[in-house]
N, C-alpha and C positions, 0 to 999 in steps of 0.2 A: 482466481486460480483454484483449480480443482483439488479436492482432498487427496486424490491419488498422486498428483504431481508433488504435493507437499510431502506425502509419505515417502516417495522415492528420493526426494531431496534429503529428508532426514536420514534415510538409510545410507546415502552416500556420505553425508557429513559424519555419521557414526563411523564409517569405514576409514575416514581420514582423521579420526580422533579429534574432531572439531566439536568442542563442548561449549555450552552457553549460548547457542544460537537459538533465538526465538523464531518459531515458524507458526504460521496460521493460515487458514483459508480466509481470503478477504477479497474485496473488490476495489479496483483502482478508482472507482467513482465515489466510494464511501469508505475511505481508509479508517480503520478502527483505532485512530490515535487522536489525541488532543492537539490543539493548535501548537505549532512550533515545537514539535516533539523531537526533531532531528536537526543536527547542525547542517547536514547535507543530505538531500534526497537525490538518488541516482537511478536512472532507467537505462536499460539496454534492449531496445526494440520491444519495450513493454507496451507502449502506446500504439505500436505499429498498426494493428488491424482495426483500429477504432476511428477511421476517417469520418469526419463530420461531427465528431464529439470532442475535438481538440480543446475547445474553450472550457468545457466542464472538467476535463482531466487536468488541464493546466491549473485551474483554480484549486482543485483538490490537492494536488501535489505541492503547490505553493503554500497552501494553508498549513501543511504539516512540517514544512521546513522552516528553519530559523535564519539560516545564512545563505545557502546556495541551493539552486535546483539545477542538476546536470542531466541533460537529455542526450542520449545516444539513440537517435531514431532515424528513420528513412529520410535521406536528404533529397527530397523531391526537386527542390530548386537547383541542386547541383547535378542532377541526373541527366543522362542522355534522353533523347526523345523516345527511344525504345523503352528505356527503364521507366520513364514517366507514364507511358501508356500502360505498362504492367502494373505500376502502383495504383493508377486510376482503376484498372480492372479489378484489382484485389481489395480496393477500399482502404488503402493505407492513409495514415495521417500525412498532412502536408502543411507547408508554410507556418511552421511552429514559431519562428521569430516574429512574423507579422501578427500572429494571433496572440502571442505573449504581450507584445507591445500594445495591441488593441485593448488588452486587459489592464494596461498601465504598469506592466512589469518592466524591469530594467534588464535588457539583454546585453551582457558584456562580451559575449563571444558567440559567433555563429559561422561555422565553416565546415568544409568536408573533413571528416575524420581521417587520420593517417592510415587506419587499418579498415579494410572492407572485404568481407568474405565473398560477396557476390556483386559483380559489377552492375547487375540489373537491380540491385537493392543497396546502393551506396549509403553509407552511414554518415550522418552529419552530427556534429557536436554543438549543442546549444547550451550556454551557461547563463543562468538567470540569477542575478544578485538580489537578495532580499534585505539582509542586514548583516554585513560581514563582521560587525563588532558586537553582535548579540552574545549574551552570556551562553556558556555551554549548555546545550539542550539535554533534557532528560525525557526519554520516551515514556509516555503515559497512555495506556490503553483506554479507549473511550468507546462508548456505545456508537456503532456506525450510523444509527438512526437519529439519536438525540444528542450525542456528543458528551454525555455525562460519564464520569469515571467508572471503569470496570474493575472489580475486585476478583481475585482468583480464589475460588472456594474448593479447589480440587477437581470435582467432576465437571465444573463449568465456571465461566466468568459471569458475574452478576452485577447489575446496576441497581442500586437501591432507589435511585431517583426515577428511572424509567420503568423499574420493576420488570426488567427483561433479563433472561438467562440465555447465555450462549454456550452450548454444550461442547464437550471435547469428545472426539472419536479416536480411540487408541492414543489418547494423550494429545491429539492435535486440535487446538481450538478452532471452532467454526464461527467466524466473525463477520459474516456478510449480513446485510440488513434482513434478508429472508430467513436467516438461521436463528434469529431472536425468538424466544418463547416468552410470552407473558406469564410471569410467575409471581403474582402479588403476595403470595404467602411463603415465598422462598426462605426469607430470613426466619420467619416463625417456625417453619419445619426444620431448618438448620439448627436453631436453638433447642428445639425439642429433641432432636437427634443427639446433640451433644450432651444434653442433660441426662438422657437415658443411658448414654455411654458412661458418663461419670458415675451414675448410680450403680451400674454393673461393676465398674472397677472398684468402687467402695465396698 
């Protein structure tokens, strides 16, 4: 997801007085979260343009959910011949139930969704059960490359284990693998900066 889209989303949320929503630039292939960070992970035509990469995306989304993975994605198997040809031409994902089961996931529901905006792109709902009795999840930000915990230091998120900093642009964290900057002396410089500030205050 691009920075500009996230910025526009933040602007809209602010206009609705919706506070406390965490937004970031990230990739669906390398989500910046620790395992089982959410009770439910939900998509709405998010996987859509990534035909051929269904297995990798399913594995990543399954990794970060603890209870259920809910997919609202193109329903290729429920579509007309015309719609299927269109989906093939546009490179949409398909056969998500079969691919999830191929990965050993438990699909508890897979059907045509009740609401579809475009008959040439019908929406299917696929619900994958992971562990419905799992303890309530706590979202934990993690380095998208190595998976170690990220800490917020104001101007960026930093992982002491991987020594990578992920910057913020106008307050929006950039948490894709390619956004990471090797900063082996980050904590040292942070400590020096804080010490200098304390001396000035004193």
